[in-house]
N, CA, C and O atoms as CSV, one atom per row, in Angstrom:
chain,resi,resn,atom,element,x,y,z
A,1,UNK,N,N,-54.312,18.811,-27.350
A,1,UNK,CA,C,-53.418,17.672,-27.383
A,1,UNK,C,C,-54.082,16.561,-28.196
A,1,UNK,O,O,-55.292,16.351,-28.120
A,2,UNK,N,N,-53.250,15.848,-28.986
A,2,UNK,CA,C,-53.806,14.801,-29.830
A,2,UNK,C,C,-54.114,13.567,-29.004
A,2,UNK,O,O,-53.524,13.342,-27.948
A,3,UNK,N,N,-55.055,12.767,-29.509
A,3,UNK,CA,C,-55.441,11.527,-28.846
A,3,UNK,C,C,-54.337,10.500,-29.049
A,3,UNK,O,O,-53.995,10.201,-30.193
A,4,UNK,N,N,-53.750,9.934,-27.951
A,4,UNK,CA,C,-52.663,8.979,-28.102
A,4,UNK,C,C,-53.068,7.712,-28.845
A,4,UNK,O,O,-52.206,7.010,-29.375
A,5,UNK,N,N,-54.339,7.412,-28.893
A,5,UNK,CA,C,-54.782,6.211,-29.606
A,5,UNK,C,C,-54.862,6.441,-31.100
A,5,UNK,O,O,-54.905,5.485,-31.875
A,6,UNK,N,N,-54.885,7.727,-31.524
A,6,UNK,CA,C,-55.007,8.061,-32.933
A,6,UNK,C,C,-53.762,7.581,-33.672
A,6,UNK,O,O,-52.646,7.776,-33.189
A,7,UNK,N,N,-53.932,6.968,-34.817
A,7,UNK,CA,C,-52.814,6.503,-35.612
A,7,UNK,C,C,-52.322,5.118,-35.213
A,7,UNK,O,O,-51.354,4.636,-35.801
A,8,UNK,N,N,-52.936,4.469,-34.258
A,8,UNK,CA,C,-52.485,3.166,-33.806
A,8,UNK,C,C,-52.615,2.117,-34.903
A,8,UNK,O,O,-51.776,1.222,-35.005
A,9,UNK,N,N,-53.644,2.217,-35.714
A,9,UNK,CA,C,-53.861,1.229,-36.765
A,9,UNK,C,C,-52.778,1.261,-37.819
A,9,UNK,O,O,-52.517,0.242,-38.458
A,10,UNK,N,N,-52.136,2.407,-38.022
A,10,UNK,CA,C,-51.120,2.517,-39.065
A,10,UNK,C,C,-49.730,2.151,-38.561
A,10,UNK,O,O,-48.761,2.253,-39.313
A,11,UNK,N,N,-49.611,1.729,-37.307
A,11,UNK,CA,C,-48.314,1.367,-36.763
A,11,UNK,C,C,-47.606,2.541,-36.105
A,11,UNK,O,O,-46.511,2.374,-35.568
A,12,UNK,N,N,-48.210,3.726,-36.136
A,12,UNK,CA,C,-47.601,4.896,-35.508
A,12,UNK,C,C,-47.898,4.873,-34.024
A,12,UNK,O,O,-48.990,4.481,-33.614
A,13,UNK,N,N,-46.951,5.283,-33.229
A,13,UNK,CA,C,-47.135,5.337,-31.785
A,13,UNK,C,C,-46.856,6.740,-31.304
A,13,UNK,O,O,-45.801,7.305,-31.591
A,14,UNK,N,N,-47.794,7.304,-30.575
A,14,UNK,CA,C,-47.629,8.643,-30.022
A,14,UNK,C,C,-46.967,8.527,-28.657
A,14,UNK,O,O,-47.334,7.666,-27.858
A,15,UNK,N,N,-46.014,9.372,-28.392
A,15,UNK,CA,C,-45.358,9.409,-27.098
A,15,UNK,C,C,-45.721,10.732,-26.445
A,15,UNK,O,O,-45.400,11.801,-26.964
A,16,UNK,N,N,-46.377,10.655,-25.329
A,16,UNK,CA,C,-46.757,11.874,-24.627
A,16,UNK,C,C,-45.539,12.428,-23.902
A,16,UNK,O,O,-44.831,11.697,-23.208
A,17,UNK,N,N,-45.302,13.720,-24.068
A,17,UNK,CA,C,-44.189,14.373,-23.377
A,17,UNK,C,C,-44.701,15.310,-22.291
A,17,UNK,O,O,-43.931,16.085,-21.723
A,18,UNK,N,N,-45.995,15.242,-22.003
A,18,UNK,CA,C,-46.583,16.154,-21.026
A,18,UNK,C,C,-45.976,15.977,-19.645
A,18,UNK,O,O,-45.917,16.938,-18.878
A,19,UNK,N,N,-45.526,14.781,-19.306
A,19,UNK,CA,C,-44.981,14.540,-17.973
A,19,UNK,C,C,-43.458,14.628,-17.932
A,19,UNK,O,O,-42.869,14.385,-16.879
A,20,UNK,N,N,-42.808,14.962,-19.028
A,20,UNK,CA,C,-41.353,15.063,-19.060
A,20,UNK,C,C,-40.967,16.518,-18.803
A,20,UNK,O,O,-41.340,17.397,-19.580
A,21,UNK,N,N,-40.226,16.788,-17.726
A,21,UNK,CA,C,-39.811,18.171,-17.456
A,21,UNK,C,C,-38.965,18.715,-18.605
A,21,UNK,O,O,-38.184,17.981,-19.211
A,22,UNK,N,N,-39.122,19.985,-18.897
A,22,UNK,CA,C,-38.435,20.599,-20.034
A,22,UNK,C,C,-36.926,20.593,-19.874
A,22,UNK,O,O,-36.210,20.603,-20.875
A,23,UNK,N,N,-36.424,20.577,-18.655
A,23,UNK,CA,C,-34.979,20.636,-18.451
A,23,UNK,C,C,-34.322,19.263,-18.409
A,23,UNK,O,O,-33.113,19.174,-18.191
A,24,UNK,N,N,-35.071,18.207,-18.607
A,24,UNK,CA,C,-34.535,16.847,-18.579
A,24,UNK,C,C,-34.322,16.354,-20.005
A,24,UNK,O,O,-35.204,16.502,-20.851
A,25,UNK,N,N,-33.139,15.761,-20.280
A,25,UNK,CA,C,-32.933,15.219,-21.624
A,25,UNK,C,C,-33.799,13.987,-21.855
A,25,UNK,O,O,-34.045,13.205,-20.937
A,26,UNK,N,N,-34.246,13.830,-23.063
A,26,UNK,CA,C,-35.081,12.683,-23.422
A,26,UNK,C,C,-34.308,11.846,-24.429
A,26,UNK,O,O,-33.846,12.366,-25.445
A,27,UNK,N,N,-34.165,10.571,-24.159
A,27,UNK,CA,C,-33.506,9.670,-25.095
A,27,UNK,C,C,-34.574,8.801,-25.752
A,27,UNK,O,O,-35.479,8.289,-25.093
A,28,UNK,N,N,-34.443,8.654,-27.052
A,28,UNK,CA,C,-35.389,7.838,-27.798
A,28,UNK,C,C,-34.594,6.745,-28.494
A,28,UNK,O,O,-33.663,7.030,-29.248
A,29,UNK,N,N,-34.954,5.521,-28.245
A,29,UNK,CA,C,-34.282,4.385,-28.884
A,29,UNK,C,C,-35.243,3.759,-29.888
A,29,UNK,O,O,-36.447,3.677,-29.647
A,30,UNK,N,N,-34.693,3.320,-31.013
A,30,UNK,CA,C,-35.507,2.652,-32.010
A,30,UNK,C,C,-34.627,1.675,-32.767
A,30,UNK,O,O,-33.401,1.790,-32.761
A,31,UNK,N,N,-35.250,0.734,-33.405
A,31,UNK,CA,C,-34.472,-0.194,-34.221
A,31,UNK,C,C,-35.039,-0.190,-35.636
A,31,UNK,O,O,-36.245,-0.063,-35.844
A,32,UNK,N,N,-34.150,-0.331,-36.583
A,32,UNK,CA,C,-34.531,-0.365,-37.980
A,32,UNK,C,C,-33.956,-1.646,-38.571
A,32,UNK,O,O,-32.789,-1.973,-38.354
A,33,UNK,N,N,-34.778,-2.359,-39.313
A,33,UNK,CA,C,-34.356,-3.648,-39.832
A,33,UNK,C,C,-34.166,-3.656,-41.347
A,33,UNK,O,O,-34.089,-4.723,-41.955
A,34,UNK,N,N,-34.092,-2.493,-41.948
A,34,UNK,CA,C,-33.966,-2.500,-43.402
A,34,UNK,C,C,-32.809,-1.625,-43.859
A,34,UNK,O,O,-32.199,-0.921,-43.053
A,35,UNK,N,N,-32.516,-1.669,-45.124
A,35,UNK,CA,C,-31.390,-0.931,-45.694
A,35,UNK,C,C,-31.573,0.570,-45.529
A,35,UNK,O,O,-30.595,1.289,-45.322
A,36,UNK,N,N,-32.802,1.054,-45.618
A,36,UNK,CA,C,-33.052,2.487,-45.445
A,36,UNK,C,C,-32.660,2.918,-44.043
A,36,UNK,O,O,-32.131,4.013,-43.848
A,37,UNK,N,N,-32.917,2.065,-43.076
A,37,UNK,CA,C,-32.543,2.375,-41.699
A,37,UNK,C,C,-31.039,2.447,-41.538
A,37,UNK,O,O,-30.527,3.318,-40.834
A,38,UNK,N,N,-30.328,1.540,-42.182
A,38,UNK,CA,C,-28.863,1.564,-42.106
A,38,UNK,C,C,-28.317,2.811,-42.782
A,38,UNK,O,O,-27.343,3.405,-42.319
A,39,UNK,N,N,-28.947,3.198,-43.875
A,39,UNK,CA,C,-28.525,4.415,-44.575
A,39,UNK,C,C,-28.754,5.631,-43.689
A,39,UNK,O,O,-27.919,6.534,-43.637
A,40,UNK,N,N,-29.881,5.653,-42.996
A,40,UNK,CA,C,-30.180,6.765,-42.087
A,40,UNK,C,C,-29.146,6.836,-40.968
A,40,UNK,O,O,-28.673,7.918,-40.621
A,41,UNK,N,N,-28.800,5.685,-40.407
A,41,UNK,CA,C,-27.796,5.649,-39.341
A,41,UNK,C,C,-26.450,6.140,-39.872
A,41,UNK,O,O,-25.751,6.885,-39.186
A,42,UNK,N,N,-26.084,5.736,-41.075
A,42,UNK,CA,C,-24.826,6.184,-41.677
A,42,UNK,C,C,-24.835,7.699,-41.878
A,42,UNK,O,O,-23.829,8.367,-41.637
A,43,UNK,N,N,-25.969,8.235,-42.320
A,43,UNK,CA,C,-26.081,9.683,-42.522
A,43,UNK,C,C,-25.988,10.425,-41.189
A,43,UNK,O,O,-25.355,11.478,-41.102
A,44,UNK,N,N,-26.616,9.877,-40.163
A,44,UNK,CA,C,-26.540,10.501,-38.842
A,44,UNK,C,C,-25.106,10.474,-38.314
A,44,UNK,O,O,-24.634,11.455,-37.740
A,45,UNK,N,N,-24.420,9.360,-38.507
A,45,UNK,CA,C,-23.013,9.264,-38.098
A,45,UNK,C,C,-22.161,10.290,-38.836
A,45,UNK,O,O,-21.305,10.946,-38.242
A,46,UNK,N,N,-22.405,10.420,-40.132
A,46,UNK,CA,C,-21.654,11.385,-40.942
A,46,UNK,C,C,-21.945,12.809,-40.484
A,46,UNK,O,O,-21.034,13.632,-40.399
A,47,UNK,N,N,-23.204,13.102,-40.190
A,47,UNK,CA,C,-23.569,14.443,-39.716
A,47,UNK,C,C,-22.882,14.751,-38.385
A,47,UNK,O,O,-22.423,15.874,-38.173
A,48,UNK,N,N,-22.808,13.780,-37.502
A,48,UNK,CA,C,-22.142,13.971,-36.214
A,48,UNK,C,C,-20.642,14.223,-36.423
A,48,UNK,O,O,-20.054,15.081,-35.766
A,49,UNK,N,N,-20.033,13.468,-37.342
A,49,UNK,CA,C,-18.611,13.659,-37.639
A,49,UNK,C,C,-18.374,15.060,-38.206
A,49,UNK,O,O,-17.413,15.730,-37.828
A,50,UNK,N,N,-19.241,15.497,-39.103
A,50,UNK,CA,C,-19.098,16.830,-39.696
A,50,UNK,C,C,-19.281,17.915,-38.644
A,50,UNK,O,O,-18.613,18.948,-38.685
A,51,UNK,N,N,-20.189,17.678,-37.702
A,51,UNK,CA,C,-20.404,18.635,-36.615
A,51,UNK,C,C,-19.137,18.753,-35.765
A,51,UNK,O,O,-18.727,19.856,-35.405
A,52,UNK,N,N,-18.522,17.616,-35.448
A,52,UNK,CA,C,-17.279,17.624,-34.671
A,52,UNK,C,C,-16.155,18.285,-35.458
A,52,UNK,O,O,-15.369,19.048,-34.897
A,53,UNK,N,N,-16.075,17.993,-36.764
A,53,UNK,CA,C,-15.060,18.615,-37.612
A,53,UNK,C,C,-15.247,20.128,-37.643
A,53,UNK,O,O,-14.272,20.874,-37.565
A,54,UNK,N,N,-16.483,20.582,-37.756
A,54,UNK,CA,C,-16.767,22.016,-37.787
A,54,UNK,C,C,-16.376,22.680,-36.465
A,54,UNK,O,O,-15.839,23.788,-36.459
A,55,UNK,N,N,-16.641,22.011,-35.362
A,55,UNK,CA,C,-16.270,22.558,-34.054
A,55,UNK,C,C,-14.755,22.660,-33.940
A,55,UNK,O,O,-14.237,23.650,-33.424
A,56,UNK,N,N,-14.038,21.640,-34.420
A,56,UNK,CA,C,-12.570,21.671,-34.384
A,56,UNK,C,C,-12.045,22.805,-35.261
A,56,UNK,O,O,-11.129,23.524,-34.860
A,57,UNK,N,N,-12.616,22.969,-36.447
A,57,UNK,CA,C,-12.189,24.056,-37.330
A,57,UNK,C,C,-12.450,25.414,-36.696
A,57,UNK,O,O,-11.640,26.329,-36.842
A,58,UNK,N,N,-13.562,25.559,-35.999
A,58,UNK,CA,C,-13.864,26.831,-35.325
A,58,UNK,C,C,-12.831,27.121,-34.249
A,58,UNK,O,O,-12.378,28.258,-34.115
A,59,UNK,N,N,-12.452,26.096,-33.472
A,59,UNK,CA,C,-11.426,26.289,-32.430
A,59,UNK,C,C,-10.084,26.668,-33.062
A,59,UNK,O,O,-9.395,27.564,-32.576
A,60,UNK,N,N,-9.722,25.985,-34.142
A,60,UNK,CA,C,-8.460,26.288,-34.814
A,60,UNK,C,C,-8.477,27.699,-35.396
A,60,UNK,O,O,-7.471,28.406,-35.342
A,61,UNK,N,N,-9.613,28.109,-35.950
A,61,UNK,CA,C,-9.741,29.457,-36.497
A,61,UNK,C,C,-9.530,30.498,-35.406
A,61,UNK,O,O,-8.818,31.480,-35.610
A,62,UNK,N,N,-10.153,30.283,-34.239
A,62,UNK,CA,C,-9.993,31.221,-33.124
A,62,UNK,C,C,-8.534,31.302,-32.691
A,62,UNK,O,O,-8.016,32.393,-32.453
A,63,UNK,N,N,-7.867,30.147,-32.588
A,63,UNK,CA,C,-6.458,30.127,-32.176
A,63,UNK,C,C,-5.582,30.843,-33.207
A,63,UNK,O,O,-4.695,31.613,-32.840
A,64,UNK,N,N,-5.829,30.591,-34.491
A,64,UNK,CA,C,-5.040,31.238,-35.538
A,64,UNK,C,C,-5.312,32.738,-35.608
A,64,UNK,O,O,-4.404,33.520,-35.889
A,65,UNK,N,N,-6.540,33.138,-35.357
A,65,UNK,CA,C,-6.879,34.556,-35.338
A,65,UNK,C,C,-6.113,35.263,-34.226
A,65,UNK,O,O,-5.582,36.355,-34.430
A,66,UNK,N,N,-6.059,34.647,-33.063
A,66,UNK,CA,C,-5.313,35.222,-31.936
A,66,UNK,C,C,-3.815,35.262,-32.250
A,66,UNK,O,O,-3.151,36.257,-31.963
A,67,UNK,N,N,-3.285,34.194,-32.832
A,67,UNK,CA,C,-1.867,34.171,-33.197
A,67,UNK,C,C,-1.563,35.254,-34.225
A,67,UNK,O,O,-0.527,35.913,-34.144
A,68,UNK,N,N,-2.452,35.438,-35.184
A,68,UNK,CA,C,-2.279,36.464,-36.209
A,68,UNK,C,C,-2.259,37.856,-35.580
A,68,UNK,O,O,-1.449,38.703,-35.958
A,69,UNK,N,N,-3.149,38.086,-34.627
A,69,UNK,CA,C,-3.202,39.377,-33.943
A,69,UNK,C,C,-1.884,39.634,-33.207
A,69,UNK,O,O,-1.343,40.738,-33.261
A,70,UNK,N,N,-1.375,38.615,-32.524
A,70,UNK,CA,C,-0.119,38.737,-31.790
A,70,UNK,C,C,1.048,39.011,-32.742
A,70,UNK,O,O,1.904,39.848,-32.457
A,71,UNK,N,N,1.077,38.298,-33.875
A,71,UNK,CA,C,2.147,38.501,-34.852
A,71,UNK,C,C,2.087,39.892,-35.485
A,71,UNK,O,O,3.125,40.510,-35.725
A,72,UNK,N,N,0.890,40.381,-35.753
A,72,UNK,CA,C,0.755,41.734,-36.306
A,72,UNK,C,C,1.265,42.779,-35.321
A,72,UNK,O,O,1.922,43.741,-35.718
A,73,UNK,N,N,0.966,42.593,-34.044
A,73,UNK,CA,C,1.442,43.508,-33.021
A,73,UNK,C,C,2.971,43.477,-32.947
A,73,UNK,O,O,3.611,44.527,-32.881
A,74,UNK,N,N,3.552,42.278,-32.958
A,74,UNK,CA,C,5.009,42.136,-32.914
A,74,UNK,C,C,5.649,42.776,-34.137
A,74,UNK,O,O,6.671,43.453,-34.022
A,75,UNK,N,N,5.056,42.566,-35.301
A,75,UNK,CA,C,5.587,43.144,-36.534
A,75,UNK,C,C,5.529,44.663,-36.473
A,75,UNK,O,O,6.466,45.338,-36.899
A,76,UNK,N,N,4.445,45.200,-35.952
A,76,UNK,CA,C,4.288,46.648,-35.818
A,76,UNK,C,C,5.352,47.221,-34.883
A,76,UNK,O,O,5.921,48.278,-35.158
A,77,UNK,N,N,5.618,46.526,-33.781
A,77,UNK,CA,C,6.637,46.973,-32.840
A,77,UNK,C,C,8.028,46.921,-33.473
A,77,UNK,O,O,8.854,47.803,-33.236
A,78,UNK,N,N,8.284,45.893,-34.275
A,78,UNK,CA,C,9.571,45.788,-34.964
A,78,UNK,C,C,9.751,46.919,-35.975
A,78,UNK,O,O,10.838,47.486,-36.079
A,79,UNK,N,N,8.706,47.251,-36.715
A,79,UNK,CA,C,8.767,48.346,-37.686
A,79,UNK,C,C,9.059,49.657,-36.957
A,79,UNK,O,O,9.867,50.463,-37.418
A,80,UNK,N,N,8.405,49.864,-35.829
A,80,UNK,CA,C,8.613,51.076,-35.044
A,80,UNK,C,C,10.057,51.153,-34.523
A,80,UNK,O,O,10.696,52.203,-34.595
A,81,UNK,N,N,10.554,50.041,-34.006
A,81,UNK,CA,C,11.924,50.012,-33.494
A,81,UNK,C,C,12.927,50.229,-34.628
A,81,UNK,O,O,13.910,50.950,-34.455
A,82,UNK,N,N,12.687,49.613,-35.783
A,82,UNK,CA,C,13.567,49.779,-36.924
A,82,UNK,C,C,13.605,51.239,-37.365
A,82,UNK,O,O,14.672,51.756,-37.697
A,83,UNK,N,N,12.472,51.897,-37.372
A,83,UNK,CA,C,12.414,53.310,-37.755
A,83,UNK,C,C,13.223,54.176,-36.784
A,83,UNK,O,O,13.926,55.092,-37.210
A,84,UNK,N,N,13.130,53.893,-35.494
A,84,UNK,CA,C,13.906,54.636,-34.497
A,84,UNK,C,C,15.402,54.427,-34.720
A,84,UNK,O,O,16.186,55.373,-34.641
A,85,UNK,N,N,15.794,53.174,-35.002
A,85,UNK,CA,C,17.209,52.895,-35.267
A,85,UNK,C,C,17.691,53.587,-36.540
A,85,UNK,O,O,18.816,54.084,-36.594
A,86,UNK,N,N,16.850,53.617,-37.547
A,86,UNK,CA,C,17.203,54.285,-38.803
A,86,UNK,C,C,17.448,55.773,-38.564
A,86,UNK,O,O,18.402,56.347,-39.091
A,87,UNK,N,N,16.575,56.394,-37.762
A,87,UNK,CA,C,16.718,57.827,-37.452
A,87,UNK,C,C,18.009,58.067,-36.668
A,87,UNK,O,O,18.741,59.018,-36.941
A,88,UNK,N,N,18.283,57.193,-35.687
A,88,UNK,CA,C,19.523,57.331,-34.913
A,88,UNK,C,C,20.747,57.191,-35.820
A,88,UNK,O,O,21.712,57.944,-35.685
A,89,UNK,N,N,20.706,56.240,-36.732
A,89,UNK,CA,C,21.818,56.008,-37.648
A,89,UNK,C,C,22.029,57.244,-38.533
A,89,UNK,O,O,23.163,57.672,-38.748
A,90,UNK,N,N,20.925,57.816,-39.046
A,90,UNK,CA,C,21.045,59.002,-39.907
A,90,UNK,C,C,21.626,60.181,-39.123
A,90,UNK,O,O,22.422,60.949,-39.663
A,91,UNK,N,N,21.238,60.328,-37.862
A,91,UNK,CA,C,21.777,61.415,-37.031
A,91,UNK,C,C,23.281,61.237,-36.847
A,91,UNK,O,O,24.032,62.209,-36.922
A,92,UNK,N,N,23.722,60.019,-36.609
A,92,UNK,CA,C,25.144,59.732,-36.432
A,92,UNK,C,C,25.911,60.033,-37.724
A,92,UNK,O,O,27.004,60.598,-37.701
A,93,UNK,N,N,25.312,59.643,-38.838
A,93,UNK,CA,C,25.981,59.889,-40.128
A,93,UNK,C,C,26.093,61.395,-40.405
A,93,UNK,O,O,27.076,61.869,-40.975
A,94,UNK,N,N,25.061,62.125,-39.986
A,94,UNK,CA,C,25.051,63.567,-40.206
A,94,UNK,C,C,26.029,64.300,-39.308
A,94,UNK,O,O,26.553,65.344,-39.696
A,95,UNK,N,N,26.292,63.773,-38.104
A,95,UNK,CA,C,27.179,64.452,-37.157
A,95,UNK,C,C,28.635,64.063,-37.348
A,95,UNK,O,O,29.508,64.637,-36.696
A,96,UNK,N,N,28.927,63.097,-38.232
A,96,UNK,CA,C,30.324,62.714,-38.397
A,96,UNK,C,C,31.008,63.474,-39.502
A,96,UNK,O,O,32.192,63.258,-39.759
């Protein structure tokens, strides 16, 4: 384990996680006072939005895939029924 005092002169602060249970969420708060910090926050916001958009697209894809499967089954049943009706019609035409 690194020495927590190491890097203190450069403004870096080490946070020991040895006492934080692995199953507990850890929140880290920080403040940035410059334009680079605002840009980073904007990028993080954009990444979160894209993550949510991707999750929504995945849900929509799953729903459309299921709908497509159902429609293919219905279409197959209609083709089968149409073929049976065609055969019945031909038999009637042949017997008249």
